[in-house]
matplotlib code that plots the C-alpha trace (Angstrom):
import matplotlib.pyplot as plt

x = [-12.8, -12.2, -13.3, -13.4, -12.7, -12.2, -15.7, -17.0, -14.3, -15.6, -18.8, -17.9, -15.6, -12.0, -11.2, -9.3, -8.1, -6.3, -7.0, -4.2, -1.2, -2.4, -5.4, -5.5, -8.2, -7.6, -8.4, -7.6, -7.9, -8.1, -11.4, -10.3, -8.7, -6.2, -3.2, -2.0, -3.1, -2.9, -3.6, -2.8, -1.7, -1.5, 0.7, 0.2, 3.4, 5.6, 4.8, 7.2, 6.2, 8.4, 7.6, 8.6, 6.1, 7.6, 4.6, 4.2, 5.7, 5.7, 6.0, 5.8, 6.1, 6.0, 3.8, 3.7, 5.9, 8.9, 10.6, 13.0, 12.7, 15.3, 16.6, 16.9, 19.3, 21.8, 21.2, 21.4, 18.5, 17.1, 15.4, 12.3, 10.2, 8.2, 8.6, 11.2, 10.2, 11.4, 10.4, 10.4, 11.4, 13.8, 10.7, 13.3, 12.8, 12.4, 11.5, 9.7, 9.6, 7.1, 8.5, 5.5, 2.3, 3.4, 0.9, 2.4, 1.0, 1.4, 1.2, 0.8, 1.6, -0.1, -3.3, -4.4, -7.6, -8.6, -8.6, -5.8, -4.3, -0.2, 0.7, 3.5, 6.5, 4.7, 3.9, 0.4, -0.7, -1.9, -5.8]
y = [8.2, 7.1, 3.3, 2.5, -1.3, -1.9, -3.0, 0.6, 2.1, 0.8, 2.1, 5.2, 5.4, 5.8, 2.9, 3.4, 0.6, 0.6, -3.1, -5.9, -3.0, -1.3, -0.7, 2.1, 1.9, 5.6, 4.8, 8.6, 12.1, 15.9, 15.4, 13.7, 16.6, 14.0, 15.7, 13.1, 10.8, 6.8, 3.9, 0.6, -0.1, -2.8, -3.2, -6.0, -8.2, -7.3, -3.8, -0.5, 3.0, 6.4, 8.7, 12.6, 13.6, 17.2, 18.8, 15.8, 13.6, 9.5, 7.2, 3.2, 0.2, -3.4, -6.1, -8.2, -9.1, -8.0, -6.1, -2.8, 0.8, 2.7, 6.3, 8.1, 11.0, 8.0, 5.0, 3.3, 0.3, -1.1, -4.0, -4.4, -7.0, -7.8, -4.6, -2.3, 0.9, 3.7, 7.1, 9.6, 12.4, 14.8, 15.0, 12.0, 10.7, 7.1, 4.6, 1.4, -1.9, -5.1, -8.5, -9.9, -8.8, -6.1, -4.8, -1.7, 1.0, 4.3, 8.0, 11.0, 14.8, 17.0, 14.8, 14.3, 15.4, 11.3, 12.3, 12.7, 11.4, 11.0, 13.2, 13.4, 14.0, 11.1, 13.6, 14.3, 17.9, 20.3, 20.2]
z = [10.2, 5.9, 5.9, 1.8, 0.2, -3.5, -3.9, -3.5, -5.5, -8.0, -7.5, -7.2, -9.9, -7.7, -9.8, -13.2, -16.0, -19.2, -20.2, -20.1, -19.4, -14.9, -13.3, -10.2, -6.5, -5.5, -2.4, -0.9, -3.3, -2.7, -2.1, 1.2, 2.2, 4.4, 2.2, -0.1, -2.7, -1.8, -4.6, -4.7, -8.5, -10.1, -13.6, -16.0, -16.3, -19.7, -19.0, -19.1, -18.7, -18.9, -15.9, -14.1, -12.1, -12.2, -9.7, -7.4, -5.6, -5.4, -2.5, -4.3, -2.1, -4.3, -2.2, -5.5, -8.3, -9.4, -12.3, -12.2, -12.2, -14.0, -13.1, -15.8, -15.5, -14.2, -16.0, -12.4, -12.5, -9.2, -9.1, -6.8, -5.7, -2.2, 0.3, -2.7, -1.4, -4.0, -3.7, -6.9, -4.7, -6.7, -9.8, -11.1, -14.7, -15.0, -16.5, -14.8, -15.7, -14.6, -15.0, -13.5, -12.7, -9.3, -7.2, -5.0, -3.0, -4.4, -2.6, -3.9, -2.5, -3.1, -3.3, -7.0, -7.7, -9.8, -12.7, -13.8, -16.9, -18.3, -20.2, -22.9, -20.8, -17.6, -15.5, -13.9, -14.3, -11.1, -11.4]

ax = plt.figure().add_subplot(projection="3d")
ax.plot(x, y, z, "-o")
ax.set_aspect("equal")
plt.show()
């Protein structure tokens, strides 16, 4: 059984932050050998990102806050609020905009190593 809390993640390097933009608490990673990554991500109000996870499938559940996710292929804008979920099941290029501070639970497969950073396309490499 794996049990972790936020304080443990901060002490062990499982917590990353870009000041004034986002934080990412990485609860499960590749080394946990469960086949997926589980994170809690907080996005600061007004932040906007364009991403395309070419090597991973990502699912997101909004726990707090409001925002919008835009499908780059169609231009369709989806409103996000607590209880909304979106999954990038086809490696969809998309933009995420936080209208207020947003807190999301995110799942990635395959699992992340934990040191990945977004490349110029907004993707994570396979490590």
